[in-house]
C-alpha positions in Angstrom: 115.9 91.2 99.9 112.6 93.3 100.7 112.1 96.5 102.5 109.3 96.4 105.2 107.4 98.3 103.0 107.2 95.7 100.3 106.9 92.6 102.8 103.7 94.9 104.1 102.4 95.0 100.5 102.9 91.4 99.9 101.4 90.6 103.4 98.5 92.5 102.6 97.8 90.8 99.3 98.1 87.6 100.8 95.5 88.6 103.9 92.6 88.2 101.6 89.9 88.6 104.2 91.7 91.5 105.9 92.1 89.9 109.6 95.4 90.9 109.9 96.8 87.5 110.0 97.8 85.0 106.9 96.3 81.6 107.4 97.6 78.5 105.9 94.8 78.5 103.5 95.8 82.0 102.6 99.1 81.0 101.8 98.1 78.0 99.6 95.6 80.0 97.6 98.5 82.2 96.6 101.4 79.9 95.3 103.1 82.5 93.7 103.1 85.0 96.7 104.0 82.0 98.8 107.2 81.2 96.9 108.4 84.9 97.2 107.6 84.1 101.1 109.7 81.1 100.8 112.8 82.7 98.9 112.9 85.6 101.6 112.4 83.5 104.6 114.4 80.3 103.3 111.8 78.2 104.5 110.0 76.0 101.8 106.6 75.3 103.2 103.8 77.1 104.7 103.5 74.8 107.5 107.2 75.0 108.6 106.7 78.7 108.5 103.8 78.7 110.8 105.1 76.0 113.3 108.2 78.1 113.3 107.1 81.8 113.6 103.1 81.7 114.6 102.8 82.3 118.4 99.4 81.3 118.6 97.5 78.0 117.6 95.4 79.4 115.1 97.3 78.4 112.0 98.1 81.9 110.9 101.1 84.3 111.3 101.0 87.9 111.9 103.0 90.6 109.9 105.3 91.0 112.9 105.9 87.3 112.7 106.6 87.2 109.3 108.9 90.3 109.5 110.9 88.4 112.3 111.4 85.1 109.9 112.7 87.5 107.0 115.0 89.3 109.6 116.2 86.1 110.7 117.0 85.1 107.0 118.8 88.5 106.9 116.6 89.5 103.9 115.3 92.5 105.3 116.5 96.0 104.2 
């Protein structure tokens, strides 16, 4: 389980270009951090995470969308 602050720190680390979104490439470039996201969301692949929670078609997810995924898995404290 993660706090919102821990999740934000993880998101910021993954968001290497600082655009406020985590792309598929950023997820694949950080396999260790992607594994943490998988454990927090219960979703095993970046593609599945993006297809379920990304509201746009640009292949990226915002912090709010990631937070929604973690909440749905009941792992946000």
